[in-house]
Every structure is written in C-alpha cells, then in structure tokens.
N, C-alpha and C positions, 0 to 999 in steps of 0.2 A: 795893364788892367785885365779884368776877367774876360775870358773869351765868350762867356755867356752874355755879358753886357754888350758885347760886340753885335749880338743879334739885333738889338734895338736900332742899329744904324741902317739896317736894310729895309727897303719897302716891301715887306712880305706880309701875306695875310694868312698863311698856313704853314705848319710844319709837317713833314712827311716822315713817318716811321718806316724805316727800311724793313723789308721782309726778313732780314737776318734776326730782327728782334721780335718777330711775330711767329716764325715757324715752329718754335718749341714751347709756345704758350700752352698751358700754364705749367708744364713740367719743369721748367728751368727758371733761372733768375731773369730771363727775358721779359716775363710778365711784370716784374718790378721795374725794369728799365722802361718798358712801354708805358706803364701807368705813370711813372715819374715824368716822362716826356710830355704826356698829356696834361698833367698838372702844371708843368712849366709853361706850356703853350697857352693854356687857359689863363694863367696869371699874366701873360703878356698880351692877352686879348686876341690870340690866334686860333684858327681852326686847326684840326688835326686830321690828317689822312694817313691811314695805315695801309701799306701794300703787302701783298703775299698772304691775304686772308684766304685760306683754303678749306677750312672746316667750320662747322657750326660752333664748335668750342672756341675757336679764334674769334668769331663774330660776337658771340655772347660775352666773352671776356672784354673785348674792346667796347661793346655797348655799355656794359656795366661800369666801365671806367671813363665814360663820357667822350669816346672818340666820335668825331663828326662824320667822317667819310671812310669808305672801305674800297679796296681794290684787290682783286684776285680771283682765282678760279672758282671760289665758292659762289660768287655772284655771276660771273661770266668768263668764258674763255676769251682771249683776245679776238676782236673782230675788226674787219675792215670798215672804212667809212661808209662804203656802200651797204654793208650789212646793218649798220646802225640806222641808216635812212630807211631801209626796208622794215626793220624792227619797229621803229616809231610810227611809220605810216600804217602798219598793221594794228598797232596798239591804239592809234587814233581812231581807226575804223571800228574797233571793238567798243570804244567809249561812246562814240556818237551814234 
C-alpha cells in the first residue's frame, strides 16, 4: 500500500518540513515541495512546522502557504533552557 497512507497509522499531530526544503525558497523547486507538504498535512488535519527559517523571504513564503509554526535563526538563535526562563520572565514583567 501507499507509504503516504502509512502516515495515518501514527499518533502524530504535526509534520515537520526539514530545513533542506526551506533553505532555497523561493528560488528552487523546494517551494513547490514545501507547499505540497503543507497541503497534504492540512488535508490530514495536521499542523506544520518548518525548520531552517533564516530569512524574511522564507517566513513570508511559509505564512502565505499556511504553515503553522516556524523554527530557525530568523526568529531566534538556539538558546538554553535558562535563557528561555530569563526571556519569559522579562517579557512578563514588561506586560504587567
């Protein structure tokens, strides 16, 4: 049977698009692959996370194609758990 049908057998709630399919958006066919993965995921009721988002162009393309979540240097460099706690404690102080 189809390997895509095999996806339905797993208890997953999102698909992750590897940075290999994001890094050359929109100059290559990677954009077609990424948008197709998003359409497939949405048809299966899944959220989509794209990794390797490094430019505003990447982010805008993925937003326009209904990607749900983004990960990469455009939003933040990798940080430790301690840095996350400090970031959110400062953000909370600014809001309150």
